[in-house]
C-alpha positions as CSV (number, residue, x, y, z in Angstrom):
1,M,36.2,37.6,-75.1
2,E,36.5,39.2,-78.5
3,N,36.7,36.7,-81.4
4,L,40.1,38.1,-82.7
5,E,41.6,37.8,-79.2
6,Y,40.2,34.3,-78.9
7,V,41.7,33.2,-82.2
8,N,45.1,34.7,-81.4
9,L,45.2,33.0,-78.0
10,R,44.3,29.7,-79.5
11,S,47.1,30.1,-82.1
12,Q,49.5,30.9,-79.3
13,L,48.5,27.8,-77.3
14,N,48.7,25.5,-80.3
15,E,52.2,26.8,-81.1
16,R,53.3,26.2,-77.5
17,R,51.8,22.7,-77.6
18,I,54.0,21.9,-80.7
19,R,57.1,23.2,-79.0
20,L,56.4,21.4,-75.8
21,N,56.0,18.1,-77.6
22,K,59.3,18.6,-79.4
23,A,61.0,19.5,-76.1
24,I,59.6,16.4,-74.4
25,E,61.0,14.1,-77.1
26,V,64.5,15.1,-76.4
27,S,64.3,15.8,-72.6
28,I,66.0,13.5,-70.1
29,Q,63.6,14.5,-67.3
30,P,60.4,15.7,-69.1
31,Q,58.1,15.6,-66.1
32,H,57.7,19.3,-65.7
33,L,57.2,19.7,-69.5
34,V,54.5,17.0,-69.5
35,S,52.7,18.9,-66.7
36,L,52.9,22.1,-68.6
37,L,51.6,20.3,-71.8
38,Q,48.6,19.1,-69.8
39,K,47.8,22.6,-68.8
40,V,48.0,23.7,-72.4
41,D,45.7,20.8,-73.4
42,S,43.3,21.7,-70.7
43,A,43.2,25.3,-71.9
44,L,42.5,24.2,-75.5
45,E,39.7,21.9,-74.2
46,K,38.1,24.8,-72.4
47,M,38.2,26.8,-75.6
48,D,36.3,24.0,-77.3
49,N,33.6,23.7,-74.7
50,G,33.3,27.5,-74.1
51,T,34.7,27.7,-70.6
52,Y,38.0,29.2,-71.4
53,G,38.8,32.5,-69.7
54,I,36.3,31.9,-66.8
55,C,37.5,32.1,-63.2
56,E,37.1,28.7,-61.5
57,I,36.1,30.3,-58.2
58,C,33.8,33.2,-59.0
59,H,32.9,32.0,-62.6
60,E,33.3,35.6,-63.9
61,P,35.5,36.4,-66.9
62,I,39.2,36.6,-66.2
63,E,40.7,40.0,-67.0
64,K,41.8,40.2,-70.7
65,E,45.2,41.8,-69.7
66,W,45.8,38.9,-67.3
67,L,45.0,36.3,-70.0
68,A,47.2,38.1,-72.5
69,S,50.2,37.8,-70.2
70,D,49.3,34.3,-69.0
71,P,47.1,32.3,-71.4
72,L,46.9,29.4,-68.9
73,A,45.3,31.5,-66.2
74,N,42.5,29.7,-64.4
75,F,41.6,32.5,-61.9
76,C,40.9,36.2,-62.1
77,L,43.2,38.5,-60.2
78,A,40.9,38.8,-57.2
79,H,41.1,35.0,-56.6
80,L,44.8,34.3,-57.0
81,S,46.3,32.5,-54.1
82,E,48.2,34.5,-51.5
83,N,51.5,33.3,-52.9
84,E,50.5,34.1,-56.5
85,Q,49.4,37.6,-55.5
86,K,52.7,38.2,-53.7
87,L,54.6,37.0,-56.9
88,L,52.4,39.2,-59.1
89,E,53.1,42.2,-56.8
90,Q,56.8,41.6,-57.0
91,D,56.6,41.3,-60.8
92,L,54.6,44.6,-61.0
93,N,57.2,46.4,-58.8
94,L,60.0,45.1,-61.0
95,A,58.1,46.1,-64.2
96,A,57.5,49.6,-62.8
97,K,61.3,49.9,-62.1
98,I,62.1,48.8,-65.6
99,Q,59.7,51.3,-67.1
100,S,61.0,54.1,-65.0
101,A,64.6,53.3,-66.1
102,L,63.5,53.5,-69.8
103,L,62.2,57.1,-69.4
104,P,64.3,59.8,-71.1
105,K,66.1,62.7,-69.4
106,N,63.7,65.4,-68.3
107,N,63.7,69.2,-68.2
108,F,66.6,70.0,-70.5
109,G,67.6,72.4,-73.3
110,S,69.4,71.6,-76.5
111,F,69.8,73.1,-80.0
112,G,67.7,76.1,-79.0
113,Y,64.8,74.1,-77.5
114,E,63.5,73.4,-74.1
115,V,61.9,70.0,-73.5
116,S,59.9,68.7,-70.6
117,Y,57.4,65.8,-70.0
118,H,55.2,64.2,-67.3
119,Y,54.6,60.5,-67.1
120,Q,52.0,59.2,-64.7
121,P,50.8,55.5,-64.8
122,A,47.2,55.0,-63.5
123,G,48.5,51.8,-61.8
124,P,51.8,50.2,-61.0
125,V,52.7,50.1,-64.7
126,S,51.8,52.0,-67.8
127,G,50.9,51.5,-71.5
128,D,52.0,55.0,-72.4
129,Y,55.2,55.6,-74.3
130,C,57.4,58.7,-74.0
131,D,60.8,59.2,-75.5
132,I,63.2,62.0,-76.3
133,M,66.5,61.5,-78.1
134,I,69.2,64.0,-79.2
135,N,71.0,63.6,-82.6
136,E,74.3,65.4,-82.5
137,N,75.0,64.6,-86.2
138,D,72.1,66.7,-87.7
139,E,71.5,68.8,-84.5
140,S,67.9,67.6,-84.0
141,I,65.7,66.3,-81.2
142,L,63.5,63.3,-81.8
143,F,60.4,63.2,-79.6
144,I,57.7,60.5,-79.3
145,I,54.6,60.0,-77.4
146,G,52.3,56.9,-77.7
147,D,49.4,55.0,-76.1
148,I,49.0,51.3,-76.3
149,T,45.5,49.8,-76.2
150,G,44.6,48.3,-72.9
151,K,46.2,48.7,-69.5
152,G,48.2,46.7,-67.0
153,I,50.9,44.1,-67.5
154,A,50.2,43.3,-71.2
155,A,50.2,47.0,-72.2
156,S,53.4,47.7,-70.2
157,M,55.2,44.7,-71.9
158,L,54.2,46.1,-75.3
159,M,55.4,49.5,-74.3
160,T,58.8,48.1,-73.5
161,Q,58.8,46.2,-76.9
162,L,58.0,49.5,-78.7
163,H,60.8,51.2,-76.9
164,A,63.2,48.5,-78.1
165,F,62.0,48.8,-81.7
166,V,62.5,52.6,-81.8
167,H,65.9,52.5,-80.2
168,S,67.1,49.8,-82.5
169,M,66.7,52.3,-85.4
170,I,68.0,55.5,-83.9
171,G,71.4,55.1,-85.6
172,L,69.6,55.1,-89.0
173,N,68.6,58.7,-88.6
174,L,65.2,58.1,-90.2
175,S,62.6,60.8,-90.8
176,A,59.6,60.6,-88.5
177,H,57.2,58.9,-90.9
178,V,59.8,56.3,-92.1
179,L,60.6,55.5,-88.5
180,I,56.9,54.9,-87.7
181,E,56.5,52.8,-90.9
182,R,59.3,50.5,-89.8
183,V,58.0,50.3,-86.2
184,N,54.6,49.4,-87.6
185,R,55.9,46.5,-89.6
186,L,57.8,45.1,-86.6
187,F,54.9,45.6,-84.3
188,C,52.5,43.8,-86.6
189,E,54.9,40.9,-86.9
190,S,55.5,40.4,-83.2
191,S,52.5,41.6,-81.2
192,L,49.0,40.4,-80.4
193,Y,46.4,41.2,-83.1
194,S,44.2,42.7,-80.5
195,H,46.7,45.4,-79.5
196,F,47.7,48.5,-81.4
197,V,49.4,51.8,-80.7
198,T,48.5,55.4,-81.4
199,M,51.6,57.6,-81.5
200,V,53.1,60.9,-82.6
201,C,56.8,61.1,-83.7
202,G,58.4,64.4,-84.3
203,R,61.9,65.7,-85.1
204,A,62.8,69.3,-84.3
205,Y,65.9,70.8,-86.0
206,K,68.1,73.6,-84.8
207,N,66.8,76.0,-87.5
208,G,63.2,75.7,-86.1
209,M,61.9,73.2,-88.8
210,V,59.9,70.4,-87.3
211,E,58.5,67.3,-89.0
212,I,55.6,65.5,-87.3
213,C,54.0,62.2,-88.1
214,N,50.7,61.4,-86.2
215,A,49.6,57.7,-86.3
216,G,46.0,58.0,-85.1
217,H,47.0,59.8,-81.8
218,C,45.5,62.8,-80.0
219,L,46.1,65.9,-82.0
220,P,49.3,67.8,-81.0
221,V,48.8,71.4,-80.0
222,L,50.9,74.2,-81.6
223,I,50.8,77.0,-79.1
224,K,51.5,80.5,-80.6
225,K,51.1,83.9,-78.9
226,N,47.8,84.7,-80.6
227,E,46.7,81.3,-82.0
228,I,46.2,77.7,-81.0
229,I,46.5,75.1,-83.8
230,N,45.6,71.4,-83.5
231,L,47.9,69.6,-85.9
232,D,46.1,67.0,-88.1
233,S,46.6,63.2,-87.8
234,N,47.9,61.7,-91.1
235,G,48.1,58.0,-90.5
236,M,46.4,54.9,-88.9
237,P,47.5,53.6,-85.5
238,V,50.6,51.3,-85.5
239,G,49.9,47.6,-85.4
240,L,46.7,47.5,-87.5
241,F,48.0,46.7,-91.0
242,Q,51.6,45.8,-91.9
243,T,51.3,47.8,-95.2
244,G,50.4,51.0,-93.4
245,T,51.8,54.2,-95.1
246,Y,52.6,57.3,-93.1
247,F,53.5,60.9,-93.9
248,S,55.2,63.7,-92.1
249,N,53.8,67.3,-91.9
250,Q,56.4,70.1,-91.9
251,L,56.2,73.3,-89.9
252,K,58.4,76.1,-88.7
253,L,58.5,76.7,-84.9
254,E,59.3,80.3,-84.2
255,K,60.9,81.7,-81.0
256,D,58.7,81.2,-77.9
257,E,56.3,78.8,-79.7
258,T,55.5,75.4,-78.2
259,I,54.2,72.0,-79.3
260,L,52.3,70.1,-76.7
261,L,51.7,66.3,-77.0
262,Y,49.5,64.3,-74.7
263,T,47.8,60.9,-74.3
264,D,44.0,60.5,-73.8
265,G,44.6,60.3,-70.1
266,L,44.4,64.1,-70.3
267,S,41.6,64.7,-72.8
268,E,39.4,61.9,-71.5
269,A,39.9,62.6,-67.8
270,N,36.5,63.0,-66.3
271,F,34.5,64.1,-63.3
272,G,31.1,62.4,-63.4
273,S,29.9,62.5,-67.0
274,E,32.0,65.5,-68.0
275,E,35.3,65.0,-69.9
276,Y,38.2,67.4,-69.7
277,G,38.2,67.5,-73.4
278,T,40.2,69.2,-76.2
279,D,38.4,72.6,-75.9
280,R,39.6,72.9,-72.3
281,I,43.2,71.9,-73.4
282,N,43.2,74.6,-76.0
283,I,41.9,77.2,-73.5
284,V,44.6,76.3,-70.9
285,A,47.3,76.3,-73.6
286,S,46.2,79.7,-74.9
287,K,46.2,81.3,-71.5
288,N,49.6,80.0,-70.7
289,F,51.4,80.4,-74.1
290,S,54.4,82.2,-72.6
291,K,55.3,79.5,-70.0
292,S,58.2,77.2,-70.2
293,P,57.5,73.5,-71.0
294,N,57.9,72.5,-67.4
295,D,55.6,75.3,-66.1
296,L,53.0,74.6,-68.8
297,I,52.8,71.0,-67.9
298,N,52.5,71.8,-64.2
299,T,49.7,74.3,-65.0
300,F,47.8,71.4,-66.8
301,L,48.4,69.1,-63.8
302,S,47.0,71.7,-61.4
303,D,44.0,72.3,-63.7
304,I,43.2,68.7,-64.2
305,S,43.4,68.1,-60.5
306,S,41.0,71.0,-60.0
307,F,38.7,69.6,-62.7
308,T,38.6,66.0,-61.3
309,K,38.3,67.3,-57.7
310,N,41.6,65.5,-56.9
311,S,40.1,62.1,-57.8
312,H,42.3,59.3,-59.0
313,L,42.9,59.2,-62.7
314,R,41.5,56.1,-64.4
315,D,43.9,56.1,-67.3
316,D,47.7,56.6,-67.8
317,L,48.6,60.3,-68.3
318,T,51.5,61.5,-70.3
319,M,52.3,65.0,-71.6
320,L,55.4,66.3,-73.5
321,A,56.1,69.9,-74.4
322,I,58.9,71.2,-76.7
323,R,59.5,75.0,-77.0
324,R,61.8,77.0,-79.2
325,S,63.6,79.3,-76.9
């Protein structure tokens, strides 16, 4: 286990130990709290003797994502009891439904733009973030795509947290870079040190002006009739440093021009040792510059399926396209 993750988990357990002791002091029937405190003490003891995070059956390391969601875990996912596996499956199904409900409206037009996206978890839940919000006051569309480090339950929980942070600020009508700055501070204060988010936040206005802030994410692709431009990143990932500063780039989107955002589930999709890569993304985008956002995304899905020989994607895949029509 990485040292920073280890230190953070120890801090979490010590905090829980303090709270449990306080709860036991005032509880009328503290038996279940005492039992939980014993489990916390056992976990801390394992940290001291170097056996923490090791499955008690196969003696292999427990999955990091599983430990992040349950610091008291004694078994890896493969050796959970039948009842525990059933409960985990139910939790994953519920989490998948919650994530699906958080996704924005798809395939729509507003303020002279067409917008479409594709959201495809590699497993039951995803660590990718995709959001689109319309602001009637200034006639703009806010669009965001992000990728949280890791996979599985922990990443999906942080994705939900990120969604809540963003939506709590929508009424403030912030510019793209200020929105990311504030999200970064909240994320640093409330999330695991071992996790961070790469993301792109953009705001497209009715007159064609677009501001984009890229926090360490895959470079957005500006698709013109005779030119493909990869828009620069201008900030560090969210969640690394609380004092992170971000900037927005400004551009004018002309009629029939498109901006494509994607997560590394697209660029790093592979077949054998070969990656799909940004060069192929640019080529596909160039050949299909005239297509609507929905048709463009479907073209990429068909091409990536052909490239990977229909093999299962190993990472979450999200694409978002916005076109001035």
